[in-house]
C-alpha positions as CSV (number, residue, x, y, z in Angstrom):
1,M,18.7,21.3,-35.1
2,S,21.7,19.0,-35.4
3,E,25.0,20.8,-36.1
4,I,27.4,20.2,-39.0
5,T,30.6,18.9,-37.5
6,E,33.8,17.2,-38.7
7,E,32.2,13.8,-38.2
8,N,29.4,14.7,-40.7
9,V,32.0,15.7,-43.3
10,E,34.6,12.9,-42.8
11,Q,33.8,9.8,-44.8
12,N,35.8,6.6,-45.5
13,Q,37.7,7.0,-48.7
14,N,38.0,3.3,-49.5
15,P,35.2,1.6,-51.5
16,K,32.2,0.8,-49.3
17,P,32.6,-2.8,-47.9
18,N,29.7,-5.2,-47.8
19,L,28.3,-4.9,-44.3
20,Q,25.5,-6.9,-42.7
21,S,23.9,-3.5,-41.8
22,D,23.4,-2.9,-45.6
23,K,20.2,-4.9,-45.3
24,M,18.6,-2.0,-43.5
25,R,18.8,-0.1,-46.8
26,N,17.8,-2.8,-49.2
27,T,15.5,-5.4,-47.5
28,S,11.7,-4.9,-47.6
29,I,10.5,-3.2,-44.5
30,G,8.0,-5.9,-43.4
31,K,10.6,-8.7,-43.7
32,L,13.3,-6.5,-42.2
33,L,11.3,-5.4,-39.1
34,L,10.2,-9.0,-38.6
35,T,13.7,-10.4,-38.7
36,M,15.1,-7.6,-36.6
37,S,12.4,-7.5,-34.0
38,L,11.3,-11.1,-33.6
39,P,14.5,-12.3,-31.9
40,A,14.4,-9.4,-29.4
41,I,10.7,-10.1,-28.7
42,I,11.3,-13.8,-28.1
43,S,14.2,-13.1,-25.8
44,M,12.3,-10.4,-23.8
45,L,9.3,-12.7,-23.4
46,V,11.6,-15.3,-22.0
47,Q,12.9,-12.7,-19.6
48,S,9.4,-11.9,-18.6
49,M,8.7,-15.5,-17.9
50,Y,11.8,-15.6,-15.7
51,N,10.4,-12.7,-13.7
52,I,7.2,-14.7,-13.0
53,V,9.1,-17.9,-12.3
54,D,11.4,-16.1,-9.9
55,S,8.4,-14.8,-8.0
56,L,6.9,-18.2,-7.8
57,F,10.1,-19.7,-6.4
58,L,10.2,-17.0,-3.7
59,T,6.5,-17.0,-2.7
60,G,6.6,-20.8,-2.6
61,I,9.4,-20.9,0.0
62,T,8.2,-22.8,3.1
63,Y,11.5,-23.7,4.8
64,Q,12.9,-21.6,7.6
65,P,16.3,-20.0,7.1
66,V,18.7,-20.2,10.0
67,G,18.2,-17.4,12.5
68,Y,14.7,-16.5,11.2
69,A,11.9,-17.5,13.5
70,G,8.9,-16.3,11.3
71,T,6.9,-18.6,9.1
72,A,5.7,-16.2,6.4
73,I,9.0,-16.7,4.7
74,G,7.7,-16.8,1.1
75,Q,5.8,-13.5,1.3
76,D,8.7,-11.8,3.2
77,S,11.2,-12.9,0.6
78,F,9.0,-11.6,-2.2
79,N,8.6,-8.3,-0.4
80,A,12.3,-8.0,0.2
81,V,13.1,-8.4,-3.5
82,S,10.1,-6.2,-4.5
83,I,11.4,-3.3,-2.4
84,V,14.9,-3.3,-4.0
85,M,13.5,-3.6,-7.5
86,P,13.6,0.1,-8.1
87,M,17.4,0.2,-7.4
88,T,18.0,-2.7,-9.7
89,M,16.0,-0.9,-12.4
90,I,18.4,2.1,-12.1
91,V,21.3,-0.2,-12.8
92,V,19.5,-1.6,-15.8
93,A,18.6,1.9,-16.9
94,I,22.3,2.9,-17.0
95,G,23.0,-0.1,-19.3
96,I,20.0,0.8,-21.5
97,G,21.1,4.4,-21.7
98,I,24.6,3.5,-22.9
99,G,23.2,0.8,-25.2
100,V,20.5,2.9,-26.9
101,G,22.9,5.8,-27.3
102,A,25.5,3.6,-29.0
103,N,22.8,1.8,-31.0
104,A,21.3,4.9,-32.6
105,Y,24.6,6.6,-33.2
106,I,26.3,3.6,-34.7
107,A,23.3,2.8,-36.9
108,R,23.1,6.4,-38.1
109,K,26.9,6.5,-38.9
110,L,26.7,3.2,-40.8
111,G,23.7,4.6,-42.7
112,E,26.0,7.5,-43.7
113,S,28.8,5.0,-44.6
114,N,30.9,6.5,-41.9
115,R,32.3,3.2,-40.4
116,K,35.2,4.9,-38.7
117,H,33.1,6.9,-36.3
118,A,30.7,4.0,-35.8
119,D,33.7,1.9,-34.7
120,K,35.0,4.6,-32.3
121,A,31.6,4.9,-30.8
122,A,31.4,1.2,-30.1
123,K,34.7,1.2,-28.2
124,T,33.6,4.3,-26.3
125,A,30.5,2.6,-25.2
126,I,32.5,-0.3,-23.7
127,V,34.6,2.2,-21.7
128,M,31.4,3.9,-20.5
129,A,30.0,0.5,-19.4
130,I,33.1,-0.4,-17.4
131,V,33.3,3.0,-15.7
132,S,29.6,2.9,-14.8
133,W,30.1,-0.6,-13.2
134,I,33.0,0.7,-11.1
135,V,30.9,3.5,-9.7
136,I,27.9,1.2,-9.0
137,A,30.1,-1.4,-7.3
138,A,31.7,1.3,-5.1
139,L,28.2,2.3,-3.9
140,A,27.0,-1.2,-3.1
141,F,27.7,-1.3,0.6
142,V,26.9,2.4,1.1
143,I,23.3,2.6,0.0
144,S,21.8,-1.0,0.3
145,K,20.8,-1.2,3.9
146,P,19.8,2.5,4.3
147,F,17.5,2.0,1.2
148,M,15.8,-1.0,2.8
149,K,15.4,0.8,6.1
150,A,13.6,3.6,4.4
151,F,10.7,1.3,3.4
152,V,10.6,-1.1,6.4
153,N,10.1,-0.1,10.0
154,E,13.1,-1.6,11.7
155,G,12.1,-3.2,15.0
156,N,12.3,-6.4,16.9
157,A,9.9,-8.3,14.7
158,S,11.8,-11.1,13.0
159,D,10.0,-10.6,9.7
160,Q,10.9,-6.9,9.5
161,Q,14.6,-7.7,10.2
162,Y,14.5,-10.5,7.6
163,V,13.1,-8.2,4.9
164,I,15.7,-5.5,5.6
165,E,18.7,-7.9,5.8
166,Q,17.7,-10.0,2.8
167,G,16.8,-7.1,0.7
168,A,20.1,-5.4,1.5
169,L,22.0,-8.6,0.7
170,Y,20.2,-8.9,-2.6
171,L,21.0,-5.3,-3.6
172,E,24.7,-5.5,-2.5
173,I,25.4,-8.6,-4.6
174,Y,23.4,-7.3,-7.6
175,M,25.4,-4.0,-7.6
176,L,28.7,-5.7,-7.2
177,G,28.0,-8.1,-10.0
178,S,26.3,-5.5,-12.3
179,I,29.1,-5.6,-14.9
180,G,27.3,-8.6,-16.4
181,V,23.9,-6.8,-17.0
182,I,25.5,-3.5,-18.1
183,M,27.9,-5.2,-20.5
184,D,25.2,-7.5,-21.8
185,I,22.8,-4.7,-22.6
186,T,25.5,-2.5,-24.2
187,C,27.0,-5.2,-26.4
188,A,23.6,-6.5,-27.4
189,R,22.4,-3.1,-28.5
190,M,25.5,-2.5,-30.5
191,L,25.1,-5.8,-32.3
192,Q,21.5,-4.8,-33.1
193,A,22.8,-1.5,-34.5
194,T,24.6,-3.5,-37.2
195,G,21.5,-5.7,-38.0
196,N,22.7,-8.7,-35.9
197,M,19.7,-9.7,-33.9
198,K,20.5,-13.4,-33.6
199,I,23.3,-13.1,-31.0
200,P,21.3,-10.8,-28.7
201,M,18.4,-13.2,-28.8
202,I,20.7,-16.1,-27.9
203,T,22.3,-14.2,-25.0
204,Q,18.9,-13.3,-23.6
205,L,17.7,-16.9,-23.9
206,V,20.9,-18.3,-22.3
207,G,20.8,-15.7,-19.5
208,A,17.1,-16.4,-18.7
209,V,17.3,-20.2,-18.9
210,T,20.5,-20.1,-16.7
211,N,18.6,-18.0,-14.2
212,I,15.6,-20.2,-14.0
213,V,17.6,-23.4,-13.7
214,L,19.8,-21.9,-11.0
215,D,16.7,-20.6,-9.2
216,A,15.5,-24.1,-8.9
217,A,18.9,-25.4,-7.8
218,F,19.7,-22.6,-5.3
219,I,16.2,-21.7,-3.9
220,V,14.6,-25.2,-3.8
221,G,17.6,-27.5,-3.8
222,C,20.1,-25.7,-1.7
223,K,17.5,-23.8,0.3
224,W,19.4,-20.5,0.0
225,G,16.3,-18.3,-0.3
226,V,16.9,-14.7,-1.4
227,L,20.7,-15.4,-1.6
228,G,20.0,-18.2,-4.1
229,A,17.7,-15.8,-6.2
230,I,20.4,-13.1,-6.5
231,L,23.2,-15.6,-7.3
232,A,21.1,-17.1,-10.0
233,T,20.3,-13.6,-11.4
234,V,24.0,-12.4,-11.5
235,I,25.3,-15.7,-12.9
236,G,22.7,-15.6,-15.7
237,Q,23.7,-12.0,-16.5
238,W,27.4,-12.9,-16.7
239,A,26.6,-15.8,-19.0
240,A,24.7,-13.6,-21.4
241,A,27.5,-10.9,-21.4
242,T,30.1,-13.5,-22.0
243,I,28.4,-14.7,-25.2
244,D,28.0,-11.1,-26.4
245,I,31.7,-10.3,-26.0
246,V,32.8,-13.6,-27.5
247,A,30.6,-12.8,-30.6
248,F,32.6,-9.6,-31.3
249,F,35.9,-11.4,-31.2
250,A,34.9,-14.8,-32.7
251,K,33.5,-13.3,-35.9
252,K,34.2,-10.0,-37.5
253,Q,31.3,-7.6,-36.9
254,D,30.6,-4.2,-38.6
255,V,32.2,-2.5,-35.5
256,S,34.9,-3.6,-33.1
257,I,35.0,-3.4,-29.3
258,S,38.7,-4.1,-28.9
259,L,40.3,-1.4,-26.7
260,K,43.8,-2.2,-27.9
261,G,45.4,1.2,-28.8
262,F,42.1,3.0,-28.3
263,R,42.2,6.5,-26.9
264,P,38.8,7.7,-25.7
265,Q,37.6,11.0,-27.1
266,T,35.1,13.3,-25.3
267,K,33.0,13.9,-28.3
268,Y,31.9,10.3,-28.6
269,F,31.1,10.1,-24.9
270,L,28.9,13.2,-25.4
271,R,27.2,11.8,-28.5
272,I,26.3,8.5,-26.8
273,F,25.3,10.3,-23.6
274,K,23.1,12.8,-25.5
275,I,21.2,10.2,-27.5
276,G,21.0,7.7,-24.7
277,L,19.9,10.1,-21.9
278,P,16.2,9.9,-22.8
279,A,16.3,6.1,-22.7
280,F,18.1,6.2,-19.4
281,V,15.6,8.7,-18.0
282,M,12.6,6.7,-19.3
283,N,13.9,3.6,-17.5
284,A,15.2,5.4,-14.4
285,M,12.0,7.2,-14.0
286,N,10.3,3.9,-13.7
287,S,12.5,3.4,-10.7
288,V,11.9,6.8,-9.2
289,V,8.2,6.6,-9.8
290,T,8.1,3.1,-8.2
291,I,10.0,4.4,-5.1
292,I,7.6,7.3,-4.7
293,L,4.5,5.1,-5.3
294,N,5.9,2.6,-2.8
295,V,6.1,5.4,-0.2
296,I,2.4,6.3,-1.0
297,L,1.3,2.7,-1.0
298,S,3.2,1.7,2.1
299,S,0.2,3.0,4.2
300,Y,-2.0,0.3,2.6
301,P,-1.4,-3.4,3.6
302,N,-1.2,-4.8,0.1
303,G,-0.2,-1.7,-1.8
304,I,3.5,-2.5,-2.5
305,T,2.7,-6.1,-3.2
306,V,0.1,-5.2,-5.8
307,L,2.3,-2.7,-7.5
308,S,5.2,-5.2,-7.7
309,A,2.9,-7.9,-9.0
310,Y,1.6,-5.6,-11.7
311,F,5.1,-4.8,-12.9
312,K,5.9,-8.5,-13.2
313,V,2.8,-9.4,-15.1
314,Q,2.6,-6.3,-17.4
315,S,6.1,-7.2,-18.7
316,F,4.4,-9.8,-20.8
317,V,2.6,-6.9,-22.6
318,F,5.3,-4.3,-22.7
319,M,8.3,-6.5,-23.3
320,P,7.2,-7.4,-26.9
321,V,6.7,-3.8,-27.6
322,F,10.2,-3.0,-26.3
323,G,11.6,-5.9,-28.3
324,L,9.8,-4.4,-31.3
325,M,11.5,-1.1,-30.6
326,Q,14.9,-2.8,-30.3
327,G,14.4,-4.0,-33.9
328,A,12.9,-0.7,-35.1
329,M,15.5,1.7,-33.6
330,P,18.5,0.7,-35.8
331,I,16.2,0.6,-38.9
332,L,14.9,4.1,-38.2
333,S,18.3,5.5,-37.3
334,Y,20.0,3.9,-40.3
335,N,17.4,5.2,-42.8
336,Y,17.4,8.6,-41.2
337,G,21.2,8.7,-41.6
338,A,20.8,7.5,-45.2
339,N,18.0,10.1,-45.9
340,E,15.6,7.3,-46.8
341,K,12.4,9.1,-45.6
342,K,9.9,6.6,-47.2
343,R,11.6,3.6,-45.5
344,F,11.7,5.5,-42.3
345,N,8.0,6.3,-42.5
346,D,7.1,2.7,-43.5
347,T,9.0,1.3,-40.5
348,F,7.3,3.7,-38.1
349,K,3.8,3.0,-39.4
350,L,4.3,-0.8,-39.3
351,G,5.9,-0.7,-35.9
352,L,2.9,1.4,-34.6
353,Y,0.3,-1.1,-36.0
354,I,2.1,-4.0,-34.4
355,A,2.5,-2.2,-31.0
356,L,-1.2,-1.2,-31.0
357,G,-2.2,-4.8,-31.7
358,V,-0.1,-6.1,-28.8
359,M,-1.4,-3.4,-26.4
360,V,-5.1,-4.2,-27.4
361,V,-4.5,-7.8,-26.6
362,G,-2.8,-6.9,-23.3
363,T,-5.7,-4.6,-22.4
364,L,-8.2,-7.4,-23.0
365,L,-6.2,-9.8,-20.8
366,F,-6.0,-7.3,-17.9
367,Q,-9.7,-6.4,-18.2
368,L,-11.0,-9.9,-18.5
369,L,-8.6,-12.0,-16.4
370,P,-7.3,-9.8,-13.7
371,N,-8.2,-12.2,-10.8
372,Q,-6.3,-15.1,-12.5
373,L,-3.3,-12.9,-13.1
374,M,-3.1,-11.6,-9.6
375,S,-3.7,-15.1,-8.0
376,I,-0.1,-16.0,-9.1
377,F,1.1,-13.9,-6.2
378,E,-1.0,-15.5,-3.4
379,S,0.9,-16.5,-0.3
380,H,1.4,-20.2,0.3
381,A,2.7,-20.1,3.9
382,L,1.0,-19.3,7.2
383,A,2.2,-16.3,9.1
384,N,2.9,-16.6,12.9
385,G,-0.4,-17.7,14.6
386,Q,-2.4,-17.5,11.3
387,T,-5.0,-20.1,10.5
388,Q,-5.6,-21.5,7.0
389,Q,-9.0,-19.7,6.9
390,E,-7.3,-16.4,7.7
391,L,-4.7,-17.0,5.0
392,D,-7.4,-17.7,2.5
393,E,-9.2,-14.5,3.4
394,A,-6.0,-12.5,3.1
395,N,-5.3,-13.9,-0.3
396,R,-8.9,-13.1,-1.4
397,I,-8.4,-9.5,-0.4
398,L,-5.0,-9.3,-2.1
399,V,-6.5,-10.7,-5.4
400,E,-9.5,-8.4,-5.2
401,E,-7.3,-5.3,-4.8
402,G,-4.8,-6.5,-7.4
403,A,-7.6,-7.2,-10.0
404,Y,-9.0,-3.6,-9.5
405,A,-5.5,-2.2,-10.0
406,F,-4.9,-4.3,-13.1
407,R,-8.1,-3.1,-14.7
408,A,-7.5,0.6,-13.9
409,I,-3.8,0.7,-15.1
410,S,-4.4,-1.3,-18.3
411,I,-6.5,1.6,-19.6
412,A,-3.1,3.2,-20.3
413,F,-1.8,0.4,-22.5
414,V,-3.1,1.7,-25.9
415,P,-1.9,5.4,-25.5
416,A,1.4,4.0,-24.2
417,A,2.0,2.3,-27.6
418,F,1.9,5.7,-29.3
419,S,4.2,7.3,-26.6
420,I,6.8,4.6,-26.8
421,L,6.9,4.7,-30.6
422,I,7.2,8.5,-30.7
423,I,10.0,8.5,-28.0
424,N,12.0,6.0,-30.0
425,M,11.4,7.8,-33.2
426,L,12.7,11.1,-31.7
427,Q,15.8,9.3,-30.5
428,S,16.5,7.9,-33.9
429,I,16.4,11.3,-35.6
430,N,18.7,12.9,-33.0
431,C,16.1,14.8,-31.0
432,P,17.1,13.8,-27.5
433,V,15.6,16.8,-25.7
434,S,12.1,16.3,-27.1
435,S,12.4,12.6,-26.3
436,L,13.5,13.3,-22.8
437,L,10.7,15.8,-22.1
438,M,8.1,13.3,-23.3
439,S,9.6,10.6,-21.2
440,L,9.7,12.8,-18.1
441,S,6.1,13.9,-18.6
442,R,4.5,10.5,-19.0
443,Q,6.6,8.9,-16.2
444,L,7.1,11.7,-13.6
445,I,5.8,15.2,-14.3
446,F,2.2,14.2,-14.9
447,L,2.1,10.8,-13.2
448,I,3.3,11.6,-9.6
449,P,1.2,14.7,-9.0
450,S,-1.9,12.9,-10.3
451,A,-1.1,9.9,-8.0
452,I,-0.8,12.2,-5.0
453,L,-4.1,14.0,-5.9
454,F,-6.0,10.8,-6.7
455,N,-4.8,9.2,-3.4
456,Y,-6.1,12.3,-1.5
457,L,-9.4,12.1,-3.3
458,W,-10.1,8.4,-3.6
459,Q,-7.3,6.6,-1.6
460,Q,-5.7,3.4,-2.9
461,Q,-8.4,2.8,-5.6
462,G,-7.7,6.2,-7.1
463,I,-3.9,5.9,-7.2
464,W,-4.0,3.4,-10.1
465,F,-5.7,5.8,-12.5
466,C,-2.6,8.1,-12.5
467,Y,-1.1,5.8,-15.2
468,P,-3.8,6.3,-17.9
469,F,-4.2,10.0,-17.0
470,A,-0.4,10.6,-17.5
471,E,-0.2,8.7,-20.7
472,V,-3.1,10.5,-22.4
473,L,-2.1,13.9,-21.2
474,S,1.6,13.6,-22.3
475,L,0.5,12.3,-25.7
476,L,-1.9,15.2,-26.3
477,V,0.8,17.7,-25.2
478,Y,3.8,16.4,-27.1
479,M,2.3,15.0,-30.3
480,P,2.5,18.4,-32.1
481,F,6.1,18.9,-31.0
482,A,7.1,15.4,-32.3
483,V,5.6,16.1,-35.7
484,H,7.5,19.4,-35.8
485,D,10.8,17.8,-34.9
486,Y,10.3,15.0,-37.5
487,R,9.8,17.5,-40.3
488,K,12.7,19.7,-39.2
489,Q,15.2,16.9,-38.9
490,F,14.4,15.4,-42.3
491,R,14.7,18.9,-43.9
492,Y,18.1,19.1,-42.3
493,K,19.2,15.7,-43.5
494,A,18.1,16.4,-47.0
495,K,20.1,19.6,-46.9
496,Q,23.2,17.7,-45.8
497,Y,22.9,15.4,-48.8
498,A,22.2,18.2,-51.2
499,D,25.2,20.2,-49.9
500,G,27.5,17.1,-50.1
501,T,28.1,17.2,-46.4
502,V,27.1,13.5,-46.3
503,R,27.8,11.2,-49.2
504,N,24.9,9.2,-50.5
505,A,26.1,5.6,-50.5
506,S,23.0,4.0,-52.0
């Protein structure tokens, strides 16, 4: 149960100013959730489109980089970026952890009319983002090449050397330039906490469009290959972060990120860390699970390629749901802080209905059109000594294996909608431990052992069923605990208002 502390008691003594976050108390839930979520959904769909376009640029490479004698350059470039993807996911997870922690805390404090603590939390989040980047940048040259060598057998073959060298280069530059993605995510989530969804949408659009345009210029025009892909990615992230930061200073927001005269306090670090930890774990676990699955799948010729292709295509299904959660999280947190239980419940129910609708459509697409989806990742270049007929046969096998995987994994989509909503709900009512345990269960504790077992029993075809198995089992186990936490936290919040610990500002 949340404890009563000085920050619960302390309230602003001045009359409550008109804040844009007030709309989360007064606007109808349907309209509010639409206006809060739609910009995030649009921006995340654009980001998903970039992931596919980026893959098309890489797999479509046919020119030969200097010093590389192989001819399967497109597939090797895609594999190099696919292998480092889990490490880039960890960097993104750090930004999401800070952003979600700040988002939920700021929204809750604004709901309690405690703007002072909301403001300090925003400044603390910026400090956390900067410190995180410094640590990540310092590790860039230490872990990049060893990480690649762990997944590629280093030998004399030029394609193996190419994958190792280009993957390491991609990861080094990504980590060194990661201040852009961490700051973008952190600032965007804080703007969303105040009800400002327009600026985060614009930043995502600008970042993604910049990325796509520069991909074409660097990969196709300049023929820089993997180097061009990572430069386009980092520059796009910097562009997005710049707009976020300018938005805070160009127009007065409900919270400030100016560090002038600011002295960090441990309690705000701990609050943000505590709330954001489940979000970090949920996203970092994707990385850890991908690494482990890559190890298992490395014994199959197309295993890693199929898994990477799945992640890129499934983003079109999951990103709208995550965008919906970006809009729902501040509404849930604000109305929990304001003790508006009915508005909280209405937001959760509407969010669940929408998420289920998206997941049902996604399931149908993956069940009915898996071959078409997988064919996006076919190779377009002949390997050394390979005939066109052999390439066509290799592509046929790749599409066949990918289609089977898509159908198997998509069984998990509908139960995943419930899990994602519940995890975000638990974060919004200050139950990070429960949220963390559920995240760990569906993404690690249940998933990895089942993957190992299914691989032992049914080889590659069995591995893909670990996803629906883990989703259903975690939902069955944690649903009763989620209901218990929800009831307990709202009893606690009602007591705070009854005791006068928190002032009702409605």
